[in-house]
C-alpha positions in Angstrom: 136.1 114.6 99.3 133.8 117.3 98.6 134.3 121.1 100.0 132.2 123.1 101.7 130.6 126.6 101.8 129.2 129.6 103.8 125.7 130.2 105.3 124.0 132.3 107.4 121.1 132.2 109.3 117.8 133.0 107.2 117.1 135.8 109.2 120.5 137.3 107.9 121.7 136.7 111.9 123.9 134.8 113.2 122.3 132.3 116.0 123.0 133.0 119.7 126.4 131.1 120.8 125.4 129.0 123.6 128.1 126.0 123.6 131.8 125.5 123.7 133.5 125.1 120.1 131.7 124.2 117.1 127.8 123.8 117.2 125.7 123.2 113.8 127.3 122.0 110.6 124.6 122.9 107.6 123.8 123.1 104.1 123.6 126.4 101.7 121.3 129.8 102.6 118.6 128.6 100.1 118.1 124.5 101.6 117.8 124.7 105.3 115.8 127.4 107.6 113.5 128.2 104.9 112.2 124.5 103.8 109.2 125.4 106.0 107.8 128.3 104.7 109.6 128.2 101.0 109.0 125.3 99.2 109.2 125.6 96.2 111.8 124.0 94.2 114.4 120.7 94.2 118.1 121.1 94.9 120.2 122.8 92.0 123.4 123.6 93.8 125.6 121.8 95.5 125.4 122.5 99.3 128.2 122.7 101.8 129.2 122.7 105.4 129.0 125.9 108.1 130.4 125.4 111.6 129.8 128.2 114.0 132.2 128.6 117.2 132.5 130.7 120.4 134.5 131.2 123.0 135.5 128.1 125.1 133.6 127.8 128.1 136.2 126.1 129.6 139.2 127.7 128.2 141.6 129.3 130.5 142.2 133.3 129.7 145.6 133.7 128.2 148.4 134.2 130.8 149.6 137.2 128.8 149.3 139.7 125.9 153.0 138.0 124.3 151.1 134.1 124.4 147.6 136.2 122.9 150.0 137.4 119.8 151.9 134.5 119.5 148.7 132.6 118.4 147.5 135.0 116.2 150.7 135.0 114.2 150.1 131.3 114.2 146.6 131.7 112.4 148.0 134.6 110.5 150.7 131.9 109.2 148.2 129.2 108.6 146.0 131.1 106.9 149.1 132.5 104.5 149.5 129.1 103.8 146.4 128.6 102.5 146.2 132.1 100.8 143.2 132.8 102.8 142.2 135.5 105.1 139.2 136.2 107.9 136.5 138.6 106.0 133.7 140.4 108.4 133.9 137.6 111.2 133.9 134.7 108.5 136.6 132.8 107.7 136.1 130.3 104.1 138.5 127.7 103.8 136.9 126.0 101.1 138.3 124.5 98.3 141.6 124.1 100.3 142.3 120.6 99.9 142.8 121.1 103.6 145.0 117.5 105.1 144.3 115.8 108.6 147.2 117.8 110.2 145.3 121.1 108.9 142.1 120.4 110.4 144.1 119.4 114.1 145.9 122.5 113.3 142.7 124.6 112.8 140.8 123.1 115.5 144.0 123.7 118.1 143.4 127.3 116.2 139.9 128.0 117.7 140.1 128.7 121.5 141.8 131.8 120.6 139.3 133.1 118.2 136.9 134.7 120.5 135.2 137.2 117.3 134.9 134.3 114.7 131.4 133.3 114.2 131.5 131.3 111.0 134.1 129.0 109.8 133.7 127.0 106.3 135.9 124.2 105.8 136.1 120.6 104.0 135.8 117.6 106.0 138.7 115.6 105.5 138.2 113.8 109.2 134.5 114.3 109.4 133.9 111.2 110.9 135.9 112.0 114.0 134.3 116.2 113.8 131.0 114.4 114.0 131.9 113.3 117.5 133.5 116.9 118.7 129.7 118.1 117.7 127.2 116.2 120.1 124.9 118.9 119.5 124.8 118.9 115.4 121.3 119.9 114.1 121.6 120.1 110.5 123.1 117.8 108.4 124.6 117.9 104.5 126.3 115.9 102.9 124.4 116.4 99.2 126.8 116.2 96.1 129.9 114.2 97.7 129.6 111.1 95.4 131.9 109.2 97.9 129.4 109.0 100.3 127.9 105.9 98.5 129.0 102.8 100.0 130.4 104.7 102.8 127.3 106.0 104.9 127.4 103.1 107.6 130.3 104.2 108.1 129.8 108.1 108.2 127.1 107.7 110.2 127.5 105.3 112.7 128.1 107.8 115.7 124.3 108.6 116.0 122.5 107.6 118.7 119.3 107.8 120.1 118.2 111.3 121.3 119.9 112.7 118.2 119.3 116.4 117.9 119.2 115.7 113.8 116.6 117.8 112.3 117.6 118.2 108.8 119.7 115.2 107.0 120.4 116.1 102.8 121.9 113.3 100.9 121.1 114.7 97.4 123.4 113.1 95.0 125.7 111.1 96.9 125.7 107.9 95.4 124.0 106.4 97.5 123.6 101.8 97.8 121.0 99.9 98.2 122.6 98.7 101.3 123.3 102.5 102.3 119.3 102.8 102.3 118.9 99.9 104.2 121.2 101.5 107.1 119.3 104.8 106.8 116.3 102.6 107.2 117.8 101.5 110.7 119.3 104.6 111.5 115.9 106.5 111.2 114.1 105.4 114.1 117.0 107.2 116.3 116.2 110.3 114.7 113.3 111.2 116.9 113.8 115.1 116.2 114.1 114.8 112.1 111.4 116.9 110.5 113.5 117.7 106.5 115.2 114.4 104.7 116.4 114.8 101.3 117.7 112.0 99.5 116.9 113.0 96.1 119.1 111.5 92.7 120.2 108.6 94.5 118.5 106.6 91.8 119.6 102.7 93.6 117.8 103.4 96.9 114.8 102.1 95.4 115.7 98.7 96.1 115.2 99.4 99.4 113.0 101.3 100.1 110.9 99.0 102.1 113.4 99.5 104.9 113.3 103.1 104.9 109.9 103.1 104.5 109.6 101.1 107.9 112.1 103.6 109.4 109.5 106.3 108.1 107.4 105.3 110.2 109.1 106.2 113.3 109.6 109.9 112.5 106.5 111.4 113.2 108.0 114.8 113.3 109.1 114.8 109.4 108.2 117.9 107.6 109.2 117.6 104.3 109.9 114.1 102.4 112.1 114.1 99.1 112.5 111.7 96.8 112.7 113.3 93.5 114.7 111.5 90.8 115.1 108.2 93.3 113.9 105.2 90.7 111.0 104.9 92.1 108.9 102.4 90.6 104.6 101.1 90.5 105.6 99.4 93.7 107.1 101.9 95.6 103.6 103.9 95.5 102.5 101.2 98.1 105.4 100.9 100.2 105.3 104.6 100.7 101.3 104.3 101.1 102.0 102.1 104.0 104.6 105.0 105.7 102.1 107.9 105.4 99.4 107.4 107.7 102.4 107.9 110.2 103.6 111.2 109.2 100.8 113.6 109.9 103.2 116.6 110.4 104.3 116.4 107.1 104.3 119.6 105.0 106.1 119.0 101.4 106.1 115.2 99.7 108.2 115.2 96.3 108.1 112.7 94.0 108.8 113.9 91.0 110.8 112.4 88.4 110.4 109.5 88.9 109.5 107.9 85.5 108.3 104.6 86.4 106.2 105.6 89.1 103.2 105.7 86.3 100.3 103.3 87.4 101.4 103.0 90.7 98.4 105.1 92.3 95.5 102.7 90.5 95.6 101.1 93.8 97.5 102.7 96.2 97.6 106.5 97.2 94.5 106.3 99.9 96.7 107.3 102.7 97.8 110.2 101.3 95.0 111.8 102.6 96.3 111.2 106.1 98.9 113.9 105.4 96.2 116.3 106.8 98.4 119.4 107.1 100.3 118.4 103.4 101.2 121.9 101.7 102.9 120.9 98.4 102.7 117.7 96.2 105.5 117.5 93.7 104.3 114.2 90.8 105.9 116.1 87.6 107.4 114.0 85.3 106.1 110.8 86.9 104.4 109.2 84.2 100.9 109.5 85.6 98.6 107.3 83.7 94.8 108.0 83.5 93.9 105.4 86.2 96.3 107.5 88.5 94.6 110.4 87.9 91.0 108.8 89.0 92.4 107.9 92.0 94.2 110.7 92.8 90.9 112.6 91.9 89.5 111.2 95.2 92.3 112.0 97.5 94.4 115.7 95.9 90.6 117.6 96.6 90.7 116.7 100.2 93.8 118.5 101.3 92.4 121.5 102.1 96.1 122.8 103.3 97.7 122.2 100.3 99.1 125.4 98.6 101.0 123.9 95.6 100.6 121.1 93.6 103.2 120.4 90.3 101.4 117.6 87.7 103.5 118.5 84.7 105.3 116.8 82.4 102.5 113.9 82.7 101.7 113.9 79.3 99.3 110.6 79.4 96.9 113.0 81.8 95.6 115.4 79.2 92.2 114.0 78.3 91.8 112.1 81.9 92.0 115.2 84.5 88.6 117.2 83.8 87.4 115.8 87.0 90.5 116.2 89.1 90.9 119.7 87.6 87.3 120.5 88.0 87.7 119.2 92.0 90.8 121.7 92.5 88.2 124.5 93.7 87.9 122.6 97.0 91.3 123.4 97.7 91.2 127.3 99.1 94.8 127.6 100.1 96.1 126.6 96.4 99.0 129.7 95.2 100.4 127.2 93.0 99.3 125.0 90.2 102.0 123.9 87.9 100.3 122.0 84.9 102.6 122.7 82.1 103.0 120.2 79.3 100.1 117.6 80.3 98.6 117.6 76.6 95.6 119.1 78.3 92.6 119.4 75.9 89.9 121.7 75.7 87.6 120.0 77.5 89.9 119.6 80.2 91.0 123.3 79.8 87.1 124.4 80.1 87.3 122.4 83.3 90.5 123.9 84.6 89.2 127.8 83.4 85.9 127.2 85.6 88.2 126.2 88.6 90.6 128.9 88.2 87.4 131.5 89.0 87.3 129.6 92.8 91.6 129.8 93.1 91.5 133.0 95.0 95.2 132.6 96.9 96.4 131.3 93.1 99.8 133.1 92.6 101.4 131.0 90.0 99.3 129.5 87.6 101.6 127.9 84.6 99.9 126.5 81.4 102.6 126.6 78.8 103.2 123.7 76.4 99.2 123.2 76.1 98.5 123.6 72.4 94.8 124.2 73.3 95.3 127.4 75.3 95.5 129.3 71.9 92.1 130.7 71.1 90.6 129.5 74.2 92.1 132.0 76.8 89.1 133.7 76.9 88.1 131.2 79.2 90.5 132.5 81.9 89.2 136.0 81.3 87.2 136.2 84.6 90.1 135.1 86.7 92.1 136.9 85.2 89.8 140.4 86.2 88.9 139.0 89.4 92.4 137.6 91.0 94.1 139.6 93.5 96.7 137.8 94.5 98.0 135.9 90.4 101.6 137.1 90.4 102.9 134.4 87.4 101.3 133.5 84.5 102.7 131.6 81.9 101.6 130.8 78.6 104.8 129.8 76.7 104.0 127.8 73.7 100.1 127.2 73.7 99.6 128.8 70.5 98.4 131.9 71.4 96.6 133.9 68.8 95.9 137.3 68.2 93.2 137.1 70.1 94.7 136.0 73.2 97.4 139.0 72.7 94.5 141.5 72.6 93.0 140.1 75.7 96.2 140.2 77.8 96.6 143.6 76.8 
């Protein structure tokens, strides 16, 4: 199966050790605790495992110094066999090809390692390990192709009352049957806050089951379905679940190229996402009718901070009304609208709106040729904005006048 990687908490400190043995298995640093506060990108790196250990509350004291020495010698022999050593109370056993016997040997040694804070291992006997970690909060199986077709076996031990808050299954080659099982599992995960099923292109056929399960995850804050093979019908299916996701902060439906046309009659429930901060619809083949429908919804998401509509070339000449109404989003910090084939009229509407976006920090207009020669329309925005940190104008056909203005 896949390998694992070490992670510390987002505050730079290890968490309090409140239980015996192993407590958490987690994904990579950039993809865990920061999800709710730093919601900007999709997964780009394989995520891995971490186990935190604490002194066993039930372990008996060592009877003698000789016993301690013997245990440490076994520990050193174990590490020597793997060509590894501990560094700063962290033990990285990633990519060690551990066997089941190795895993059991490591588990047997843990009670004798009271100072060990982080253990990074692979998951040879993972199903059994899950039973040993009843307080598991974060589960990241991403980038493991062998998970596909085996999800019911792997997660069969989850019961009602599970403490799981984060479940990531990015690029796991999930099958339609896996998706159906997941839909049945979701009602048992009442604490779930983050669900990432990105880059599983075969789960679109089981979206009905997943959406039904989502109706029971009222605490969900992040839902990522990037590149999941969604279709026009998928929007209607998800729309029926949105009314139950009042706490949702991030919705990523990007890179589903067959989604275009799906918002024409099925976007009304998006308005129920009152706390939504991030909406990512880039590369979804949005049509003019999609844009018209979204024009009625997006300006009502008053807490929206990041909007990505990039790489939707068909919306170029139909987005004037939508862009002009973005002025009703006072919290908007990031507007990404590159490669949308904007025309002069739509760019003018966008420029007039941008003056009202005082919180804007990231403004991406790249690959819109109409910007060239018209950058002066953004002059007031560039003068007045105190928050703007990133202005991207790649391949915008800028002329000398534009460059002088920027200078």
